[in-house]
C-alpha positions in Angstrom: 0.0 0.2 -0.1 1.4 3.4 -1.0 2.0 5.8 1.8 -0.1 9.0 1.2 1.8 12.4 1.9 0.0 15.0 4.0 0.2 17.5 1.0 -1.9 15.2 -1.0 -4.9 15.3 1.2 -4.7 19.0 2.4 -7.5 21.2 1.0 -6.6 24.7 -0.5 -6.5 27.3 1.9 -8.9 30.4 1.5 -8.4 33.2 4.0 -11.6 34.6 3.4 -13.5 31.6 3.9 -11.6 30.7 6.9 -12.4 34.0 8.6 -16.2 34.1 7.7 -16.6 30.6 8.6 -14.9 31.1 11.9 -17.2 33.8 13.1 -20.3 32.8 11.4 -21.6 30.2 14.1 -20.8 32.6 16.8 -24.0 33.7 19.0 -23.5 37.2 18.4 -25.2 40.0 16.5 -24.3 40.1 12.7 -22.7 43.5 13.5 -20.4 42.0 15.9 -19.5 39.2 13.4 -18.5 41.9 10.9 -16.4 43.9 13.4 -14.4 40.6 14.2 -14.2 39.9 10.4 -13.0 43.3 9.7 -10.5 43.1 12.5 -9.2 39.6 11.3 -8.4 41.2 8.0 -6.2 44.0 9.5 -4.4 41.5 11.7 -3.8 39.1 8.9 -2.3 41.9 6.6 -0.1 43.2 9.9 1.1 39.5 10.1 1.8 39.1 6.3 4.1 42.1 6.3 5.9 40.6 9.1 6.4 37.6 7.5 7.5 39.4 4.3 10.3 41.1 6.5 11.4 38.0 7.9 11.6 36.2 4.2 13.5 39.4 3.0 15.9 39.4 5.9 16.6 35.4 5.5 16.9 35.6 1.8 19.6 38.2 2.4 21.4 35.9 4.6 21.0 37.6 8.1 17.5 37.9 10.3 17.8 41.1 12.3 15.1 40.2 14.9 15.7 43.4 17.1 14.7 45.6 13.7 11.8 43.1 13.0 10.4 43.1 16.5 10.4 46.8 16.8 8.6 47.4 13.4 6.1 44.6 14.4 5.4 46.3 17.7 4.6 49.7 15.7 2.5 47.7 13.4 0.4 45.6 15.8 -0.2 48.3 18.3 -1.7 50.6 15.3 -3.9 47.4 14.5 -4.9 47.0 18.1 -5.8 50.5 18.6 -8.1 50.6 15.6 -10.4 48.3 17.2 -10.0 49.2 20.9 -9.2 52.1 23.3 -5.6 52.7 24.4 -5.4 51.4 28.1 -2.7 50.0 30.2 -4.3 46.7 29.7 -4.3 47.0 26.0 -0.5 48.3 26.2 0.3 45.0 28.3 -1.5 43.1 25.7 0.5 44.6 22.6 3.7 44.0 24.5 3.2 40.4 25.5 1.7 39.2 22.2 4.7 40.7 20.0 7.2 39.2 22.5 5.5 36.0 22.4 4.9 35.9 18.5 8.3 36.7 17.8 9.9 34.5 20.2 7.7 31.5 18.8 8.7 32.2 15.5 12.3 32.5 15.9 12.4 29.0 17.4 10.9 27.6 14.4 12.6 26.1 11.3 12.1 28.9 8.8 12.5 26.6 5.7 9.1 25.1 6.6 6.9 27.6 4.6 4.1 27.3 7.3 5.8 29.5 9.5 5.4 32.6 7.4 2.4 31.5 5.5 -0.9 33.0 4.9 -2.3 30.0 6.6 -0.6 30.9 9.7 -1.4 34.5 9.6 -5.1 33.9 9.1 -5.4 31.6 12.0 -3.5 33.9 14.2 -5.6 36.8 13.1 -8.9 35.6 14.2 -7.6 35.0 17.6 -6.5 38.5 17.8 -9.6 39.9 16.5 -11.6 38.0 19.2 -9.1 39.2 21.9 -9.2 42.9 21.0 -13.0 43.3 20.0 -13.7 41.2 22.9 -11.9 43.7 25.5 -13.6 46.6 23.7 -17.0 44.9 24.0 -16.4 44.5 27.8 -15.5 48.5 27.9 -18.7 49.7 26.2 -20.9 47.4 28.1 -19.6 49.0 31.3 -20.2 52.6 29.8 -23.5 51.6 28.7 -24.6 50.7 32.2 -24.6 46.8 32.0 -24.2 44.9 35.2 -24.3 41.2 33.9 -22.7 39.1 31.5 -23.7 35.7 30.3 -21.3 33.1 28.7 -22.4 31.5 25.5 -20.4 28.9 23.8 -20.4 27.0 20.3 -21.7 24.0 22.1 -19.9 21.6 19.2 -17.6 18.8 19.4 -14.6 21.2 19.3 -15.3 23.3 22.1 -13.2 22.9 25.5 -15.2 20.9 28.1 -14.0 23.9 30.6 -16.0 26.4 28.5 -19.1 24.2 27.9 -19.1 24.2 31.7 -19.6 28.0 31.4 -22.5 27.7 29.0 -25.3 30.1 30.2 -23.4 31.0 33.3 -24.3 34.8 34.3 -22.1 36.7 36.7 -21.6 40.5 37.4 -19.8 42.2 34.5 -16.5 42.8 36.5 -16.3 39.3 37.8 -14.2 36.7 36.2 -15.3 33.2 34.7 -13.3 30.6 36.8 -12.4 27.9 34.2 -10.0 24.7 34.6 -6.9 26.4 33.8 -7.5 29.9 34.9 -9.9 32.8 35.0 -11.2 34.9 32.1 -12.9 38.4 32.2 -14.3 37.7 28.7 -13.8 34.7 26.2 -10.4 35.6 24.4 -9.0 37.2 27.7 -5.3 36.2 26.8 -3.6 38.3 29.4 -5.4 36.5 32.3 -5.0 32.8 31.0 -3.7 32.2 27.3 -4.4 28.4 27.8 -8.1 29.1 28.0 -8.3 32.0 25.7 -6.4 30.8 22.6 -8.8 29.7 19.8 -11.7 30.4 22.0 -14.8 31.2 19.7 -17.4 31.7 22.9 -19.0 35.2 23.3 -20.9 37.2 25.8 -24.5 38.5 26.4 -24.9 41.5 28.4 -27.6 42.3 30.4 -29.0 45.3 32.6 
């Protein structure tokens, strides 16, 4: 029997389709979905520019990671502040995400095209969109006088068990959801618990 290589069964990757499909089942308004889609495209563009810099430096023989990280910090911060207010929390978010992303990329074998691919950029981008837009939604709810928030998940076979346990749970808006590996102020709250926030597709309903 012939061994089938992974490239023979991998389907073509479509960034637009992936982004739309990622947010479509979320239990939020169409307006909130569209904002996340727009943010995803912004973060995707930011990451693709980062990858272009890395490839250019690599092809010339020496990757200047210090220069690349400095430029990425500027570009990533601009993308974040396009969808969220400038607060100490968001500044900390920018610093941590930039540092983590550069560190992870440096540790990889960059001859593997995945690490500078559109596929990776898109998958990372939807996470950033959820994190940043989710934070801004909490701030707007607080300003709007909302007092409670209810956790809603996707309720499919991909959802974490700890997130399924939160389904329908209502708490005060300033409180944290206590999950198995940490606590989140909102789904996608990377600063408080990356392990529970990464790839989270859950959402909040705000109530007065």
